[in-house]
Phi, psi and omega in degrees: 000116177286156180137246184277135178283156178277137178251110181256349182294137178082350181286128179085354178264134178261132179268139178289139179291134180295138179282134179293140179290142179295143181293134179292146179292139180295141180270121180237123177275111184295328184272000183287130177296134184244341185234179175225132176256127183246126178247121181251356178266154177298142178260118187268164179300134181091346178283147176233126178239125182239122177258095183286127177056032178203174175276159178236127176239125177246124182252022179220186183284152177237117182283157176297136181096354176279150180246126174243121183230135178212146174284339177255221181268156176242126178238133178236121178239096183248000000 
């Protein structure tokens, strides 16, 4: 029968199912600040406040000689 040619390629061959790619491990920055420490009392001279692995927010006065230390950001609203 003239007309359309027969296509035999791939007939009878089973294709292997593609293996799913393993899910990439989530990227977690260990040093990223995750919390916020809020201080609402006055920080006096000689006091030391350390906010480990977080931001520090002070909503009161900070006297000269006080130490504010944070692994994240420090905000003072007096």
